[in-house]
C-alpha positions in Angstrom: -11.4 39.3 10.3 -14.5 41.2 8.7 -13.9 39.8 5.6 -13.7 36.3 6.7 -17.3 35.5 6.6 -17.5 36.9 3.0 -14.4 34.6 2.1 -16.0 31.9 3.7 -19.3 32.1 2.2 -17.7 32.3 -1.0 -15.8 28.9 -0.5 -19.1 27.5 0.8 -21.0 28.5 -2.5 -17.9 26.9 -4.6 -18.7 23.5 -2.8 -22.2 23.7 -3.4 -22.2 24.6 -7.1 -19.2 22.5 -7.9 -18.8 18.8 -8.4 -17.2 18.5 -4.8 -20.7 18.8 -3.1 -21.6 15.3 -5.1 -18.3 13.3 -5.4 -17.0 13.1 -1.6 -20.2 12.8 0.1 -21.2 10.0 -2.5 -18.1 8.1 -2.1 -18.4 8.3 1.6 -22.2 7.1 2.1 -21.3 4.4 -0.8 -18.7 2.8 1.2 -20.6 3.4 4.6 -23.6 1.5 3.4 -22.3 -1.4 1.4 -19.4 -2.1 4.3 -21.3 -4.0 6.9 -23.3 -6.2 4.4 -20.0 -6.9 2.6 -18.2 -7.8 5.7 -21.1 -9.7 6.9 -21.2 -12.1 3.6 -17.1 -12.1 2.9 -16.5 -15.1 5.1 -19.4 -17.2 4.0 -18.5 -16.2 0.2 -14.8 -17.2 0.7 -16.2 -20.3 2.2 -18.3 -21.1 -0.7 -15.6 -20.5 -3.2 -13.0 -23.1 -1.4 -15.2 -25.7 -0.3 -14.2 -29.1 -1.1 -10.9 -27.8 -2.1 -7.6 -29.5 -0.4 -6.4 -27.5 2.4 -9.5 -25.1 2.7 -9.8 -23.0 5.7 -13.1 -22.3 7.4 -13.4 -18.8 8.5 -15.0 -17.6 11.7 -18.3 -15.8 11.3 -18.2 -12.0 11.0 -18.8 -9.7 13.8 -19.4 -5.8 14.0 -15.5 -5.4 14.2 -15.2 -6.3 10.6 -17.6 -3.8 9.6 -15.8 -1.2 11.6 -12.3 -2.4 10.3 -13.5 -2.2 6.6 -15.0 1.5 7.4 -11.6 2.3 8.8 -9.4 1.1 6.0 -11.9 3.0 3.5 -11.2 6.0 5.3 -7.6 5.7 5.3 -7.2 4.8 2.0 -9.7 5.3 -0.8 -11.3 8.4 1.1 -8.1 10.2 1.6 -6.8 9.5 -1.8 -10.1 11.2 -3.0 -9.1 14.2 -0.7 -5.8 14.2 -2.1 -7.0 14.3 -5.7 -9.6 16.8 -5.2 -7.7 19.4 -3.6 -4.7 19.3 -5.9 -5.8 22.8 -7.0 -7.4 24.0 -3.9 -5.5 27.5 -4.4 -3.5 27.2 -7.7 -7.0 27.0 -9.9 -7.9 30.1 -8.6 -4.6 31.8 -9.2 -4.6 30.3 -12.6 -8.0 31.5 -13.2 -7.5 34.9 -12.0 -10.2 34.6 -9.1 -7.5 34.9 -6.7 -6.3 38.1 -8.0 -9.7 39.7 -8.5 -11.0 39.0 -4.8 -7.6 40.1 -3.7 -7.9 43.5 -5.2 -10.5 44.0 -2.5 -9.4 45.2 1.1 -8.8 41.3 2.0 -5.6 40.0 3.3 -3.9 37.0 1.8 -3.7 35.1 5.3 -7.6 35.3 5.7 -8.0 34.2 2.1 -5.9 31.0 2.9 -7.6 30.7 6.3 -10.9 30.8 4.8 -10.5 27.9 2.4 -8.6 25.9 5.2 -11.5 26.2 7.4 -14.5 25.8 5.0 -12.9 23.0 3.3 -12.1 21.6 6.8 -15.5 21.5 7.8 -16.9 20.2 4.8 -14.5 17.3 4.8 -15.5 16.9 8.9 -19.1 16.6 7.9 -18.6 13.8 5.3 -16.4 11.7 7.6 -19.2 12.2 10.6 -22.3 11.3 8.1 -19.9 8.3 6.8 -19.7 7.1 10.5 -23.1 7.7 11.3 -24.3 5.6 8.3 -21.6 2.8 9.2 -22.8 2.8 12.5 -26.6 2.4 11.6 -25.8 -0.2 8.8 -23.6 -2.4 11.4 -26.5 -2.3 13.8 -28.8 -3.3 11.4 -26.6 -6.0 9.9 -25.0 -7.4 13.0 -27.6 -6.4 15.8 -24.6 -4.6 17.8 -22.8 -1.7 17.1 -20.5 -0.5 20.2 -20.2 3.4 19.8 -16.7 4.0 21.0 -14.8 1.4 19.0 -15.9 2.9 16.0 -16.0 6.8 16.7 -12.9 6.8 18.4 -10.9 5.7 15.3 -13.1 7.5 12.9 -12.3 10.8 14.7 -8.7 9.9 14.8 -8.7 9.5 11.2 -10.4 12.8 10.7 -7.5 14.5 12.4 -5.1 12.8 9.6 -7.5 13.9 7.1 -7.5 17.4 8.1 -3.6 17.2 8.1 -3.6 15.8 4.7 -6.0 18.7 3.6 -3.8 21.1 5.1 -0.7 20.2 3.4 -2.9 19.9 0.0 -3.2 23.7 0.6 0.4 24.1 1.1 1.0 22.2 -1.9 -1.4 24.0 -4.3 0.4 27.5 -2.9 4.0 26.1 -3.9 2.8 24.1 -7.1 0.8 25.8 -10.0 0.0 22.4 -11.5 -2.9 20.7 -9.9 -1.6 17.4 -11.0 1.8 18.3 -9.4 0.3 19.2 -6.2 -1.9 15.8 -6.4 1.5 14.0 -6.7 3.0 15.8 -3.8 0.1 14.7 -1.8 0.2 11.2 -2.6 3.9 11.2 -2.1 3.3 12.8 1.5 1.0 9.7 2.0 3.4 7.2 0.9 6.1 8.8 3.3 3.6 8.8 6.0 2.6 5.1 5.5 6.6 4.1 5.3 7.5 6.0 8.6 4.4 4.2 9.9 6.4 0.9 10.2 9.1 2.5 12.3 7.7 2.0 15.9 9.1 5.5 17.4 7.6 7.5 14.4 4.4 5.6 14.5 4.3 6.2 18.2 4.8 9.7 18.2 3.9 11.4 14.7 0.9 11.1 12.6 2.4 8.4 10.6 1.2 5.8 13.1 -2.6 7.2 13.0 -3.7 4.7 10.2 -2.7 1.5 12.0 -3.4 2.7 15.4 -7.3 3.4 14.0 -7.1 0.1 12.8 -6.2 -1.7 15.9 -8.9 0.5 17.9 -11.6 -0.6 15.5 -10.5 -4.4 16.2 -10.3 -3.6 20.0 -6.9 -4.4 19.9 -5.0 -1.0 20.4 -1.6 -1.2 21.9 -0.3 2.3 21.4 -1.7 5.5 22.8 -3.3 7.8 20.0 -2.4 10.9 22.3 1.0 11.8 20.6 -0.1 11.0 17.0 -3.3 13.2 17.5 -1.4 16.0 19.1 1.7 16.2 16.5 -0.9 15.5 13.5 -2.7 18.9 14.7 0.1 20.8 15.2 1.5 19.8 11.8 -1.9 20.6 10.5 -1.6 24.3 11.9 2.1 24.8 10.9 0.9 23.8 7.0 -1.8 26.4 6.9 0.3 29.0 8.7 3.3 28.3 6.1 0.7 28.3 3.1 -0.5 32.0 4.1 3.0 33.0 4.8 4.2 31.9 1.4 1.0 32.9 -0.4 1.7 36.8 0.8 4.8 36.6 -1.2 3.5 34.8 -3.9 3.0 36.8 -7.4 -0.5 36.4 -8.8 
């Protein structure tokens, strides 16, 4: 494990000196900042557009829960899609460019190479989620004058576990599939499969497939299912995906 800090530093430098350091944080901050003001004006905007028309509906005033719901929706959709696209070449790019082969000529275990990637990029995604949620919390307090912490942070952290699960599978797909686009396509397929599985109550209650819906319900203070099992099974699946990626990478010809 002495080589782990060196590989972790290498991954951190790659984040800092590539487009990743800009794209994900910029997207997160953008949606975090515009979400609460947009949630505040949406009912008024829709009301003005339908005013005077037959069958027009008057929407209730927006609350902090609407801002929370918007943030959770953005995390579970747009931000997750960005993570899938960003990490399609998580391993395969270095294999294709010869970087992996050069690094592994040193006394470095392939499993350590995989673990360093999973750890550093998992930390990067975690920081982005936390910073974005902090910005949403601050903006919601500013716009609505109320921002209960638990109703925002609990679903956001639950979705962070879901994002780490997706990241783990992206690493696995990047080991299995040489083409970046192919790995990204597999990631989108996994997302679609989880979304479909979330519509079936037994799967939603006991697997990570239920996380997006549970997080949305928690943000609206309407949760009717415990997040415990989806969180536990999601964490186990993420660890298993990274372990399988390490196992397969050991046997991969570079």
